All heavy atoms as atom14 arrays in JSON, in Angstrom:
{
  "sequence": "MHFDPNITILIAVSCGIGYLMIVAGLQKSALELKRRRRNCPSCGRIIEARVCSACNS",
  "atom14_mask": [
    [1, 1, 1, 1, 1, 1, 1, 1, 0, 0, 0, 0, 0, 0],
    [1, 1, 1, 1, 1, 1, 1, 1, 1, 1, 0, 0, 0, 0],
    [1, 1, 1, 1, 1, 1, 1, 1, 1, 1, 1, 0, 0, 0],
    [1, 1, 1, 1, 1, 1, 1, 1, 0, 0, 0, 0, 0, 0],
    [1, 1, 1, 1, 1, 1, 1, 0, 0, 0, 0, 0, 0, 0],
    [1, 1, 1, 1, 1, 1, 1, 1, 0, 0, 0, 0, 0, 0],
    [1, 1, 1, 1, 1, 1, 1, 1, 0, 0, 0, 0, 0, 0],
    [1, 1, 1, 1, 1, 1, 1, 0, 0, 0, 0, 0, 0, 0],
    [1, 1, 1, 1, 1, 1, 1, 1, 0, 0, 0, 0, 0, 0],
    [1, 1, 1, 1, 1, 1, 1, 1, 0, 0, 0, 0, 0, 0],
    [1, 1, 1, 1, 1, 1, 1, 1, 0, 0, 0, 0, 0, 0],
    [1, 1, 1, 1, 1, 0, 0, 0, 0, 0, 0, 0, 0, 0],
    [1, 1, 1, 1, 1, 1, 1, 0, 0, 0, 0, 0, 0, 0],
    [1, 1, 1, 1, 1, 1, 0, 0, 0, 0, 0, 0, 0, 0],
    [1, 1, 1, 1, 1, 1, 0, 0, 0, 0, 0, 0, 0, 0],
    [1, 1, 1, 1, 0, 0, 0, 0, 0, 0, 0, 0, 0, 0],
    [1, 1, 1, 1, 1, 1, 1, 1, 0, 0, 0, 0, 0, 0],
    [1, 1, 1, 1, 0, 0, 0, 0, 0, 0, 0, 0, 0, 0],
    [1, 1, 1, 1, 1, 1, 1, 1, 1, 1, 1, 1, 0, 0],
    [1, 1, 1, 1, 1, 1, 1, 1, 0, 0, 0, 0, 0, 0],
    [1, 1, 1, 1, 1, 1, 1, 1, 0, 0, 0, 0, 0, 0],
    [1, 1, 1, 1, 1, 1, 1, 1, 0, 0, 0, 0, 0, 0],
    [1, 1, 1, 1, 1, 1, 1, 0, 0, 0, 0, 0, 0, 0],
    [1, 1, 1, 1, 1, 0, 0, 0, 0, 0, 0, 0, 0, 0],
    [1, 1, 1, 1, 0, 0, 0, 0, 0, 0, 0, 0, 0, 0],
    [1, 1, 1, 1, 1, 1, 1, 1, 0, 0, 0, 0, 0, 0],
    [1, 1, 1, 1, 1, 1, 1, 1, 1, 0, 0, 0, 0, 0],
    [1, 1, 1, 1, 1, 1, 1, 1, 1, 0, 0, 0, 0, 0],
    [1, 1, 1, 1, 1, 1, 0, 0, 0, 0, 0, 0, 0, 0],
    [1, 1, 1, 1, 1, 0, 0, 0, 0, 0, 0, 0, 0, 0],
    [1, 1, 1, 1, 1, 1, 1, 1, 0, 0, 0, 0, 0, 0],
    [1, 1, 1, 1, 1, 1, 1, 1, 1, 0, 0, 0, 0, 0],
    [1, 1, 1, 1, 1, 1, 1, 1, 0, 0, 0, 0, 0, 0],
    [1, 1, 1, 1, 1, 1, 1, 1, 1, 0, 0, 0, 0, 0],
    [1, 1, 1, 1, 1, 1, 1, 1, 1, 1, 1, 0, 0, 0],
    [1, 1, 1, 1, 1, 1, 1, 1, 1, 1, 1, 0, 0, 0],
    [1, 1, 1, 1, 1, 1, 1, 1, 1, 1, 1, 0, 0, 0],
    [1, 1, 1, 1, 1, 1, 1, 1, 1, 1, 1, 0, 0, 0],
    [1, 1, 1, 1, 1, 1, 1, 1, 0, 0, 0, 0, 0, 0],
    [1, 1, 1, 1, 1, 1, 0, 0, 0, 0, 0, 0, 0, 0],
    [1, 1, 1, 1, 1, 1, 1, 0, 0, 0, 0, 0, 0, 0],
    [1, 1, 1, 1, 1, 1, 0, 0, 0, 0, 0, 0, 0, 0],
    [1, 1, 1, 1, 1, 1, 0, 0, 0, 0, 0, 0, 0, 0],
    [1, 1, 1, 1, 0, 0, 0, 0, 0, 0, 0, 0, 0, 0],
    [1, 1, 1, 1, 1, 1, 1, 1, 1, 1, 1, 0, 0, 0],
    [1, 1, 1, 1, 1, 1, 1, 1, 0, 0, 0, 0, 0, 0],
    [1, 1, 1, 1, 1, 1, 1, 1, 0, 0, 0, 0, 0, 0],
    [1, 1, 1, 1, 1, 1, 1, 1, 1, 0, 0, 0, 0, 0],
    [1, 1, 1, 1, 1, 0, 0, 0, 0, 0, 0, 0, 0, 0],
    [1, 1, 1, 1, 1, 1, 1, 1, 1, 1, 1, 0, 0, 0],
    [1, 1, 1, 1, 1, 1, 1, 0, 0, 0, 0, 0, 0, 0],
    [1, 1, 1, 1, 1, 1, 0, 0, 0, 0, 0, 0, 0, 0],
    [1, 1, 1, 1, 1, 1, 0, 0, 0, 0, 0, 0, 0, 0],
    [1, 1, 1, 1, 1, 0, 0, 0, 0, 0, 0, 0, 0, 0],
    [1, 1, 1, 1, 1, 1, 0, 0, 0, 0, 0, 0, 0, 0],
    [1, 1, 1, 1, 1, 1, 1, 1, 0, 0, 0, 0, 0, 0],
    [1, 1, 1, 1, 1, 1, 0, 0, 0, 0, 0, 0, 0, 0]
  ],
  "atom14_positions": [
    [[16.02, 34.47, -134.42], [15.76, 35.62, -133.62], [14.48, 36.3, -134.15], [14.34, 36.46, -135.35], [16.95, 36.58, -133.66], [16.82, 37.69, -132.7], [18.46, 38.41, -132.48], [18.16, 40.05, -133.03], [0.0, 0.0, 0.0], [0.0, 0.0, 0.0], [0.0, 0.0, 0.0], [0.0, 0.0, 0.0], [0.0, 0.0, 0.0], [0.0, 0.0, 0.0]],
    [[13.61, 36.68, -133.26], [12.34, 37.26, -133.64], [12.27, 38.73, -133.23], [12.55, 39.08, -132.12], [11.23, 36.45, -132.96], [9.86, 36.99, -133.18], [9.36, 37.2, -134.44], [8.91, 37.44, -132.34], [8.15, 37.73, -134.34], [7.83, 37.87, -133.07], [0.0, 0.0, 0.0], [0.0, 0.0, 0.0], [0.0, 0.0, 0.0], [0.0, 0.0, 0.0]],
    [[11.92, 39.6, -134.22], [11.78, 41.01, -133.95], [10.33, 41.33, -133.71], [9.43, 40.85, -134.39], [12.25, 41.87, -135.17], [13.73, 41.88, -135.33], [14.35, 41.27, -136.38], [14.51, 42.57, -134.39], [15.7, 41.27, -136.55], [15.9, 42.57, -134.55], [16.48, 41.97, -135.6], [0.0, 0.0, 0.0], [0.0, 0.0, 0.0], [0.0, 0.0, 0.0]],
    [[10.09, 42.18, -132.73], [8.78, 42.65, -132.44], [8.35, 43.6, -133.56], [9.14, 44.43, -133.98], [8.81, 43.37, -131.08], [7.43, 43.8, -130.64], [6.45, 43.07, -130.96], [7.34, 44.8, -129.9], [0.0, 0.0, 0.0], [0.0, 0.0, 0.0], [0.0, 0.0, 0.0], [0.0, 0.0, 0.0], [0.0, 0.0, 0.0], [0.0, 0.0, 0.0]],
    [[7.13, 43.48, -134.05], [6.7, 44.41, -135.13], [6.77, 45.9, -134.77], [7.06, 46.72, -135.61], [5.26, 44.01, -135.43], [5.12, 42.64, -134.85], [6.14, 42.53, -133.74], [0.0, 0.0, 0.0], [0.0, 0.0, 0.0], [0.0, 0.0, 0.0], [0.0, 0.0, 0.0], [0.0, 0.0, 0.0], [0.0, 0.0, 0.0], [0.0, 0.0, 0.0]],
    [[6.52, 46.19, -133.51], [6.62, 47.58, -133.09], [8.02, 48.15, -133.18], [8.23, 49.28, -133.6], [6.1, 47.73, -131.63], [4.62, 47.5, -131.51], [3.91, 47.69, -132.49], [4.18, 47.04, -130.37], [0.0, 0.0, 0.0], [0.0, 0.0, 0.0], [0.0, 0.0, 0.0], [0.0, 0.0, 0.0], [0.0, 0.0, 0.0], [0.0, 0.0, 0.0]],
    [[9.0, 47.31, -132.83], [10.39, 47.75, -132.94], [10.79, 47.92, -134.4], [11.52, 48.86, -134.76], [11.34, 46.74, -132.22], [10.99, 46.62, -130.76], [12.78, 47.11, -132.46], [11.2, 47.9, -129.98], [0.0, 0.0, 0.0], [0.0, 0.0, 0.0], [0.0, 0.0, 0.0], [0.0, 0.0, 0.0], [0.0, 0.0, 0.0], [0.0, 0.0, 0.0]],
    [[10.33, 47.01, -135.26], [10.61, 47.11, -136.68], [10.09, 48.38, -137.27], [10.7, 49.08, -138.04], [10.09, 45.89, -137.42], [10.56, 44.69, -136.8], [10.47, 45.87, -138.85], [0.0, 0.0, 0.0], [0.0, 0.0, 0.0], [0.0, 0.0, 0.0], [0.0, 0.0, 0.0], [0.0, 0.0, 0.0], [0.0, 0.0, 0.0], [0.0, 0.0, 0.0]],
    [[8.79, 48.67, -136.92], [8.17, 49.92, -137.41], [8.9, 51.15, -136.89], [9.13, 52.1, -137.6], [6.68, 49.92, -137.05], [5.95, 48.86, -137.83], [6.05, 51.32, -137.33], [4.53, 48.6, -137.42], [0.0, 0.0, 0.0], [0.0, 0.0, 0.0], [0.0, 0.0, 0.0], [0.0, 0.0, 0.0], [0.0, 0.0, 0.0], [0.0, 0.0, 0.0]],
    [[9.29, 51.12, -135.61], [10.02, 52.22, -135.04], [11.33, 52.5, -135.74], [11.68, 53.64, -136.04], [10.26, 51.98, -133.55], [11.07, 53.03, -132.8], [10.27, 54.31, -132.69], [11.46, 52.53, -131.45], [0.0, 0.0, 0.0], [0.0, 0.0, 0.0], [0.0, 0.0, 0.0], [0.0, 0.0, 0.0], [0.0, 0.0, 0.0], [0.0, 0.0, 0.0]],
    [[12.05, 51.45, -136.04], [13.33, 51.58, -136.78], [13.09, 52.1, -138.17], [13.84, 53.02, -138.63], [14.05, 50.21, -136.8], [14.55, 49.87, -135.42], [15.23, 50.27, -137.77], [15.12, 48.47, -135.28], [0.0, 0.0, 0.0], [0.0, 0.0, 0.0], [0.0, 0.0, 0.0], [0.0, 0.0, 0.0], [0.0, 0.0, 0.0], [0.0, 0.0, 0.0]],
    [[12.1, 51.63, -138.87], [11.82, 52.06, -140.25], [11.39, 53.55, -140.27], [11.85, 54.34, -141.09], [10.76, 51.18, -140.89], [0.0, 0.0, 0.0], [0.0, 0.0, 0.0], [0.0, 0.0, 0.0], [0.0, 0.0, 0.0], [0.0, 0.0, 0.0], [0.0, 0.0, 0.0], [0.0, 0.0, 0.0], [0.0, 0.0, 0.0], [0.0, 0.0, 0.0]],
    [[10.54, 53.95, -139.31], [10.12, 55.33, -139.28], [11.23, 56.27, -138.91], [11.43, 57.36, -139.52], [8.94, 55.45, -138.29], [8.62, 56.91, -138.0], [7.71, 54.78, -138.82], [0.0, 0.0, 0.0], [0.0, 0.0, 0.0], [0.0, 0.0, 0.0], [0.0, 0.0, 0.0], [0.0, 0.0, 0.0], [0.0, 0.0, 0.0], [0.0, 0.0, 0.0]],
    [[12.07, 55.9, -137.93], [13.19, 56.76, -137.58], [14.24, 56.88, -138.69], [14.81, 57.94, -138.87], [13.84, 56.3, -136.29], [14.4, 54.99, -136.45], [0.0, 0.0, 0.0], [0.0, 0.0, 0.0], [0.0, 0.0, 0.0], [0.0, 0.0, 0.0], [0.0, 0.0, 0.0], [0.0, 0.0, 0.0], [0.0, 0.0, 0.0], [0.0, 0.0, 0.0]],
    [[14.47, 55.79, -139.47], [15.38, 55.91, -140.61], [14.78, 56.8, -141.69], [15.5, 57.59, -142.32], [15.67, 54.52, -141.18], [16.77, 53.54, -140.13], [0.0, 0.0, 0.0], [0.0, 0.0, 0.0], [0.0, 0.0, 0.0], [0.0, 0.0, 0.0], [0.0, 0.0, 0.0], [0.0, 0.0, 0.0], [0.0, 0.0, 0.0], [0.0, 0.0, 0.0]],
    [[13.48, 56.71, -141.9], [12.81, 57.55, -142.88], [12.9, 59.03, -142.5], [13.12, 59.89, -143.33], [0.0, 0.0, 0.0], [0.0, 0.0, 0.0], [0.0, 0.0, 0.0], [0.0, 0.0, 0.0], [0.0, 0.0, 0.0], [0.0, 0.0, 0.0], [0.0, 0.0, 0.0], [0.0, 0.0, 0.0], [0.0, 0.0, 0.0], [0.0, 0.0, 0.0]],
    [[12.67, 59.32, -141.24], [12.75, 60.68, -140.74], [14.17, 61.2, -140.9], [14.39, 62.37, -141.26], [12.24, 60.79, -139.28], [10.74, 60.57, -139.25], [12.6, 62.13, -138.66], [10.15, 60.43, -137.86], [0.0, 0.0, 0.0], [0.0, 0.0, 0.0], [0.0, 0.0, 0.0], [0.0, 0.0, 0.0], [0.0, 0.0, 0.0], [0.0, 0.0, 0.0]],
    [[15.15, 60.39, -140.53], [16.55, 60.79, -140.69], [16.92, 61.1, -142.13], [17.57, 62.1, -142.44], [0.0, 0.0, 0.0], [0.0, 0.0, 0.0], [0.0, 0.0, 0.0], [0.0, 0.0, 0.0], [0.0, 0.0, 0.0], [0.0, 0.0, 0.0], [0.0, 0.0, 0.0], [0.0, 0.0, 0.0], [0.0, 0.0, 0.0], [0.0, 0.0, 0.0]],
    [[16.44, 60.28, -143.05], [16.7, 60.49, -144.45], [16.06, 61.83, -144.96], [16.67, 62.59, -145.63], [16.16, 59.33, -145.29], [16.22, 59.54, -146.74], [17.46, 59.4, -147.43], [15.12, 59.86, -147.5], [17.54, 59.64, -148.78], [15.21, 60.1, -148.86], [16.45, 59.98, -149.51], [16.51, 60.16, -150.85], [0.0, 0.0, 0.0], [0.0, 0.0, 0.0]],
    [[14.81, 62.06, -144.52], [14.13, 63.29, -144.89], [14.83, 64.56, -144.35], [14.92, 65.56, -144.98], [12.69, 63.26, -144.48], [11.8, 62.28, -145.27], [10.38, 62.26, -144.69], [11.79, 62.62, -146.73], [0.0, 0.0, 0.0], [0.0, 0.0, 0.0], [0.0, 0.0, 0.0], [0.0, 0.0, 0.0], [0.0, 0.0, 0.0], [0.0, 0.0, 0.0]],
    [[15.38, 64.44, -143.12], [16.12, 65.54, -142.49], [17.38, 65.83, -143.29], [17.77, 66.99, -143.5], [16.41, 65.26, -141.04], [15.18, 65.29, -140.18], [15.51, 64.88, -138.48], [16.36, 66.33, -137.95], [0.0, 0.0, 0.0], [0.0, 0.0, 0.0], [0.0, 0.0, 0.0], [0.0, 0.0, 0.0], [0.0, 0.0, 0.0], [0.0, 0.0, 0.0]],
    [[18.05, 64.79, -143.73], [19.32, 64.98, -144.52], [18.98, 65.64, -145.84], [19.67, 66.58, -146.27], [20.02, 63.63, -144.7], [20.64, 63.19, -143.39], [21.1, 63.76, -145.79], [21.22, 61.8, -143.42], [0.0, 0.0, 0.0], [0.0, 0.0, 0.0], [0.0, 0.0, 0.0], [0.0, 0.0, 0.0], [0.0, 0.0, 0.0], [0.0, 0.0, 0.0]],
    [[17.93, 65.18, -146.54], [17.54, 65.75, -147.78], [17.13, 67.23, -147.64], [17.56, 68.07, -148.42], [16.39, 64.92, -148.44], [15.8, 65.64, -149.64], [16.9, 63.55, -148.83], [0.0, 0.0, 0.0], [0.0, 0.0, 0.0], [0.0, 0.0, 0.0], [0.0, 0.0, 0.0], [0.0, 0.0, 0.0], [0.0, 0.0, 0.0], [0.0, 0.0, 0.0]],
    [[16.39, 67.52, -146.59], [15.96, 68.94, -146.36], [17.19, 69.82, -146.04], [17.28, 70.93, -146.51], [14.96, 68.98, -145.2], [0.0, 0.0, 0.0], [0.0, 0.0, 0.0], [0.0, 0.0, 0.0], [0.0, 0.0, 0.0], [0.0, 0.0, 0.0], [0.0, 0.0, 0.0], [0.0, 0.0, 0.0], [0.0, 0.0, 0.0], [0.0, 0.0, 0.0]],
    [[18.13, 69.28, -145.28], [19.34, 70.03, -145.0], [20.21, 70.32, -146.21], [20.76, 71.39, -146.38], [0.0, 0.0, 0.0], [0.0, 0.0, 0.0], [0.0, 0.0, 0.0], [0.0, 0.0, 0.0], [0.0, 0.0, 0.0], [0.0, 0.0, 0.0], [0.0, 0.0, 0.0], [0.0, 0.0, 0.0], [0.0, 0.0, 0.0], [0.0, 0.0, 0.0]],
    [[20.28, 69.35, -147.12], [21.02, 69.56, -148.36], [20.3, 70.56, -149.27], [20.98, 71.41, -149.92], [21.17, 68.21, -149.11], [22.17, 67.23, -148.49], [22.06, 65.86, -149.18], [23.56, 67.75, -148.6], [0.0, 0.0, 0.0], [0.0, 0.0, 0.0], [0.0, 0.0, 0.0], [0.0, 0.0, 0.0], [0.0, 0.0, 0.0], [0.0, 0.0, 0.0]],
    [[19.03, 70.54, -149.33], [18.28, 71.48, -150.14], [18.35, 72.9, -149.62], [18.38, 73.89, -150.38], [16.83, 71.07, -150.28], [16.65, 69.83, -151.19], [15.19, 69.44, -151.31], [14.33, 69.99, -150.63], [14.94, 68.47, -152.19], [0.0, 0.0, 0.0], [0.0, 0.0, 0.0], [0.0, 0.0, 0.0], [0.0, 0.0, 0.0], [0.0, 0.0, 0.0]],
    [[18.43, 73.06, -148.31], [18.5, 74.42, -147.74], [19.96, 74.89, -147.65], [20.19, 75.99, -147.09], [17.88, 74.4, -146.34], [16.4, 74.32, -146.3], [15.96, 74.39, -144.86], [14.58, 75.0, -144.81], [14.19, 75.27, -143.45], [0.0, 0.0, 0.0], [0.0, 0.0, 0.0], [0.0, 0.0, 0.0], [0.0, 0.0, 0.0], [0.0, 0.0, 0.0]],
    [[20.88, 74.11, -148.09], [22.32, 74.42, -148.03], [22.8, 74.51, -146.57], [23.78, 75.21, -146.3], [22.65, 75.73, -148.77], [22.36, 75.58, -150.13], [0.0, 0.0, 0.0], [0.0, 0.0, 0.0], [0.0, 0.0, 0.0], [0.0, 0.0, 0.0], [0.0, 0.0, 0.0], [0.0, 0.0, 0.0], [0.0, 0.0, 0.0], [0.0, 0.0, 0.0]],
    [[22.11, 73.87, -145.69], [22.56, 73.8, -144.3], [23.61, 72.69, -144.15], [24.43, 72.7, -143.26], [21.43, 73.53, -143.34], [0.0, 0.0, 0.0], [0.0, 0.0, 0.0], [0.0, 0.0, 0.0], [0.0, 0.0, 0.0], [0.0, 0.0, 0.0], [0.0, 0.0, 0.0], [0.0, 0.0, 0.0], [0.0, 0.0, 0.0], [0.0, 0.0, 0.0]],
    [[23.61, 71.72, -145.07], [24.58, 70.66, -145.14], [25.26, 70.68, -146.46], [24.73, 71.12, -147.48], [23.83, 69.28, -144.92], [23.12, 69.04, -143.66], [22.41, 67.75, -143.75], [24.08, 69.03, -142.49], [0.0, 0.0, 0.0], [0.0, 0.0, 0.0], [0.0, 0.0, 0.0], [0.0, 0.0, 0.0], [0.0, 0.0, 0.0], [0.0, 0.0, 0.0]],
    [[26.49, 70.19, -146.5], [27.29, 70.12, -147.74], [27.74, 68.66, -147.89], [28.08, 67.99, -146.91], [28.48, 71.01, -147.67], [28.17, 72.49, -147.57], [29.44, 73.32, -147.49], [30.54, 72.73, -147.36], [29.29, 74.52, -147.52], [0.0, 0.0, 0.0], [0.0, 0.0, 0.0], [0.0, 0.0, 0.0], [0.0, 0.0, 0.0], [0.0, 0.0, 0.0]],
    [[27.72, 68.2, -149.11], [28.18, 66.83, -149.38], [29.69, 66.74, -149.18], [30.16, 65.78, -148.64], [27.82, 66.43, -150.81], [26.36, 66.15, -151.04], [26.11, 65.83, -152.51], [25.87, 64.97, -150.22], [0.0, 0.0, 0.0], [0.0, 0.0, 0.0], [0.0, 0.0, 0.0], [0.0, 0.0, 0.0], [0.0, 0.0, 0.0], [0.0, 0.0, 0.0]],
    [[30.44, 67.69, -149.66], [31.87, 67.69, -149.55], [32.35, 69.05, -149.1], [31.73, 70.06, -149.34], [32.48, 67.41, -150.93], [33.0, 66.04, -151.13], [33.45, 65.9, -152.54], [34.89, 65.73, -152.66], [35.36, 65.37, -154.02], [0.0, 0.0, 0.0], [0.0, 0.0, 0.0], [0.0, 0.0, 0.0], [0.0, 0.0, 0.0], [0.0, 0.0, 0.0]],
    [[33.49, 69.04, -148.45], [34.09, 70.32, -148.03], [34.62, 71.05, -149.22], [35.26, 70.43, -150.12], [35.23, 70.03, -147.06], [34.98, 70.7, -145.74], [36.14, 70.45, -144.84], [36.41, 71.7, -144.19], [36.96, 71.78, -143.03], [37.34, 70.73, -142.43], [37.13, 72.93, -142.5], [0.0, 0.0, 0.0], [0.0, 0.0, 0.0], [0.0, 0.0, 0.0]],
    [[34.42, 72.33, -149.26], [34.97, 73.14, -150.36], [36.44, 73.29, -150.2], [37.0, 73.25, -149.12], [34.32, 74.51, -150.36], [32.88, 74.48, -150.63], [32.29, 75.89, -150.71], [30.87, 75.86, -150.66], [30.12, 76.73, -150.04], [30.67, 77.75, -149.42], [28.83, 76.63, -150.06], [0.0, 0.0, 0.0], [0.0, 0.0, 0.0], [0.0, 0.0, 0.0]],
    [[37.13, 73.53, -151.33], [38.53, 73.76, -151.29], [38.78, 75.14, -150.71], [38.05, 76.09, -150.97], [39.12, 73.72, -152.71], [39.12, 72.35, -153.28], [39.82, 72.37, -154.62], [40.0, 71.0, -155.11], [40.52, 70.71, -156.26], [40.9, 71.65, -157.07], [40.66, 69.49, -156.62], [0.0, 0.0, 0.0], [0.0, 0.0, 0.0], [0.0, 0.0, 0.0]],
    [[39.8, 75.21, -149.86], [40.15, 76.48, -149.23], [41.28, 77.16, -150.02], [42.25, 76.5, -150.42], [40.61, 76.27, -147.81], [39.54, 75.72, -146.92], [39.99, 75.6, -145.48], [41.34, 75.07, -145.34], [42.19, 75.43, -144.37], [41.83, 76.34, -143.47], [43.38, 74.89, -144.3], [0.0, 0.0, 0.0], [0.0, 0.0, 0.0], [0.0, 0.0, 0.0]],
    [[41.11, 78.43, -150.27], [42.15, 79.2, -150.94], [42.85, 80.1, -149.92], [42.2, 80.67, -149.04], [41.56, 80.11, -152.05], [40.99, 79.26, -153.15], [41.44, 78.13, -153.41], [40.04, 79.8, -153.91], [0.0, 0.0, 0.0], [0.0, 0.0, 0.0], [0.0, 0.0, 0.0], [0.0, 0.0, 0.0], [0.0, 0.0, 0.0], [0.0, 0.0, 0.0]],
    [[44.15, 80.22, -150.11], [44.93, 81.11, -149.27], [44.56, 82.57, -149.55], [44.59, 82.97, -150.73], [46.4, 80.88, -149.48], [47.47, 81.95, -148.49], [0.0, 0.0, 0.0], [0.0, 0.0, 0.0], [0.0, 0.0, 0.0], [0.0, 0.0, 0.0], [0.0, 0.0, 0.0], [0.0, 0.0, 0.0], [0.0, 0.0, 0.0], [0.0, 0.0, 0.0]],
    [[44.23, 83.36, -148.53], [43.88, 84.74, -148.83], [45.08, 85.59, -149.27], [44.92, 86.6, -149.93], [43.34, 85.26, -147.47], [43.76, 84.29, -146.47], [44.06, 83.0, -147.15], [0.0, 0.0, 0.0], [0.0, 0.0, 0.0], [0.0, 0.0, 0.0], [0.0, 0.0, 0.0], [0.0, 0.0, 0.0], [0.0, 0.0, 0.0], [0.0, 0.0, 0.0]],
    [[46.34, 85.14, -148.99], [47.48, 85.92, -149.34], [47.92, 85.66, -150.78], [48.11, 86.6, -151.55], [48.66, 85.61, -148.42], [48.33, 85.97, -147.11], [0.0, 0.0, 0.0], [0.0, 0.0, 0.0], [0.0, 0.0, 0.0], [0.0, 0.0, 0.0], [0.0, 0.0, 0.0], [0.0, 0.0, 0.0], [0.0, 0.0, 0.0], [0.0, 0.0, 0.0]],
    [[48.11, 84.38, -151.1], [48.65, 84.07, -152.44], [47.62, 83.47, -153.39], [47.85, 83.37, -154.6], [49.85, 83.11, -152.33], [49.43, 81.48, -151.67], [0.0, 0.0, 0.0], [0.0, 0.0, 0.0], [0.0, 0.0, 0.0], [0.0, 0.0, 0.0], [0.0, 0.0, 0.0], [0.0, 0.0, 0.0], [0.0, 0.0, 0.0], [0.0, 0.0, 0.0]],
    [[46.47, 83.04, -152.91], [45.43, 82.5, -153.8], [45.57, 81.02, -154.1], [44.74, 80.48, -154.86], [0.0, 0.0, 0.0], [0.0, 0.0, 0.0], [0.0, 0.0, 0.0], [0.0, 0.0, 0.0], [0.0, 0.0, 0.0], [0.0, 0.0, 0.0], [0.0, 0.0, 0.0], [0.0, 0.0, 0.0], [0.0, 0.0, 0.0], [0.0, 0.0, 0.0]],
    [[46.59, 80.37, -153.63], [46.78, 78.93, -153.9], [45.82, 78.1, -153.06], [45.32, 78.56, -152.02], [48.2, 78.54, -153.6], [49.19, 79.18, -154.51], [50.57, 78.67, -154.15], [51.56, 79.36, -154.99], [52.86, 79.18, -154.91], [53.35, 78.33, -154.02], [53.66, 79.79, -155.71], [0.0, 0.0, 0.0], [0.0, 0.0, 0.0], [0.0, 0.0, 0.0]],
    [[45.56, 76.91, -153.48], [44.69, 75.99, -152.74], [45.44, 75.46, -151.57], [46.56, 74.97, -151.65], [44.21, 74.83, -153.65], [43.32, 75.38, -154.77], [43.44, 73.79, -152.85], [42.94, 74.35, -155.8], [0.0, 0.0, 0.0], [0.0, 0.0, 0.0], [0.0, 0.0, 0.0], [0.0, 0.0, 0.0], [0.0, 0.0, 0.0], [0.0, 0.0, 0.0]],
    [[44.83, 75.57, -150.38], [45.42, 75.04, -149.14], [45.06, 73.59, -148.97], [43.86, 73.26, -148.88], [44.92, 75.86, -147.92], [45.29, 77.34, -148.07], [45.5, 75.31, -146.64], [44.67, 78.23, -147.01], [0.0, 0.0, 0.0], [0.0, 0.0, 0.0], [0.0, 0.0, 0.0], [0.0, 0.0, 0.0], [0.0, 0.0, 0.0], [0.0, 0.0, 0.0]],
    [[46.05, 72.71, -148.96], [45.78, 71.28, -148.79], [46.03, 70.8, -147.37], [45.53, 69.79, -146.93], [46.63, 70.47, -149.78], [46.22, 70.77, -151.21], [47.05, 69.97, -152.19], [47.92, 69.18, -151.76], [46.86, 70.17, -153.41], [0.0, 0.0, 0.0], [0.0, 0.0, 0.0], [0.0, 0.0, 0.0], [0.0, 0.0, 0.0], [0.0, 0.0, 0.0]],
    [[46.87, 71.53, -146.64], [47.19, 71.18, -145.27], [46.45, 72.12, -144.31], [45.52, 72.82, -144.72], [48.71, 71.23, -145.04], [0.0, 0.0, 0.0], [0.0, 0.0, 0.0], [0.0, 0.0, 0.0], [0.0, 0.0, 0.0], [0.0, 0.0, 0.0], [0.0, 0.0, 0.0], [0.0, 0.0, 0.0], [0.0, 0.0, 0.0], [0.0, 0.0, 0.0]],
    [[46.91, 72.17, -143.09], [46.28, 73.04, -142.13], [46.57, 74.51, -142.42], [45.71, 75.39, -142.23], [46.78, 72.69, -140.72], [46.1, 73.36, -139.65], [46.54, 72.87, -138.3], [45.84, 73.53, -137.24], [45.15, 72.88, -136.32], [45.12, 71.57, -136.3], [44.47, 73.53, -135.42], [0.0, 0.0, 0.0], [0.0, 0.0, 0.0], [0.0, 0.0, 0.0]],
    [[47.77, 74.79, -142.92], [48.17, 76.16, -143.3], [48.73, 76.12, -144.68], [49.09, 75.08, -145.22], [49.21, 76.79, -142.31], [48.6, 76.97, -140.94], [50.43, 75.87, -142.23], [0.0, 0.0, 0.0], [0.0, 0.0, 0.0], [0.0, 0.0, 0.0], [0.0, 0.0, 0.0], [0.0, 0.0, 0.0], [0.0, 0.0, 0.0], [0.0, 0.0, 0.0]],
    [[48.84, 77.29, -145.33], [49.39, 77.36, -146.67], [50.91, 77.08, -146.61], [51.65, 77.77, -145.92], [49.15, 78.74, -147.28], [49.79, 78.95, -148.94], [0.0, 0.0, 0.0], [0.0, 0.0, 0.0], [0.0, 0.0, 0.0], [0.0, 0.0, 0.0], [0.0, 0.0, 0.0], [0.0, 0.0, 0.0], [0.0, 0.0, 0.0], [0.0, 0.0, 0.0]],
    [[51.34, 76.11, -147.39], [52.8, 75.76, -147.36], [53.59, 76.8, -148.07], [54.79, 77.01, -147.76], [53.01, 74.39, -147.98], [52.51, 74.39, -149.3], [0.0, 0.0, 0.0], [0.0, 0.0, 0.0], [0.0, 0.0, 0.0], [0.0, 0.0, 0.0], [0.0, 0.0, 0.0], [0.0, 0.0, 0.0], [0.0, 0.0, 0.0], [0.0, 0.0, 0.0]],
    [[53.09, 77.55, -149.05], [53.85, 78.51, -149.78], [54.11, 79.76, -148.91], [55.16, 80.36, -148.98], [53.1, 78.9, -151.06], [0.0, 0.0, 0.0], [0.0, 0.0, 0.0], [0.0, 0.0, 0.0], [0.0, 0.0, 0.0], [0.0, 0.0, 0.0], [0.0, 0.0, 0.0], [0.0, 0.0, 0.0], [0.0, 0.0, 0.0], [0.0, 0.0, 0.0]],
    [[53.08, 80.17, -148.14], [53.19, 81.41, -147.35], [53.88, 81.13, -146.0], [54.39, 82.04, -145.4], [51.8, 82.01, -147.11], [51.02, 82.57, -148.6], [0.0, 0.0, 0.0], [0.0, 0.0, 0.0], [0.0, 0.0, 0.0], [0.0, 0.0, 0.0], [0.0, 0.0, 0.0], [0.0, 0.0, 0.0], [0.0, 0.0, 0.0], [0.0, 0.0, 0.0]],
    [[53.83, 79.92, -145.58], [54.35, 79.6, -144.22], [55.84, 79.39, -144.22], [56.43, 79.51, -143.16], [53.63, 78.33, -143.68], [53.78, 78.23, -142.18], [54.04, 79.2, -141.49], [53.59, 77.01, -141.68], [0.0, 0.0, 0.0], [0.0, 0.0, 0.0], [0.0, 0.0, 0.0], [0.0, 0.0, 0.0], [0.0, 0.0, 0.0], [0.0, 0.0, 0.0]],
    [[56.43, 79.11, -145.35], [57.91, 78.86, -145.32], [58.73, 80.09, -145.46], [58.33, 81.14, -145.64], [58.34, 77.92, -146.41], [57.48, 77.85, -147.49], [0.0, 0.0, 0.0], [0.0, 0.0, 0.0], [0.0, 0.0, 0.0], [0.0, 0.0, 0.0], [0.0, 0.0, 0.0], [0.0, 0.0, 0.0], [0.0, 0.0, 0.0], [0.0, 0.0, 0.0]]
  ]
}
């Protein structure tokens, strides 16, 4: 299978731009690598499910 050089350059440039956008978003804190742990506002425990299991029962 033969790739056209223009298509190859287009793919390389778009991947490079996407990478730079991700890096810029991480530096500006617009993106996060991982979700932060959520704390229950009532009891202060870490919420692992959708709601706090200690306060909900």
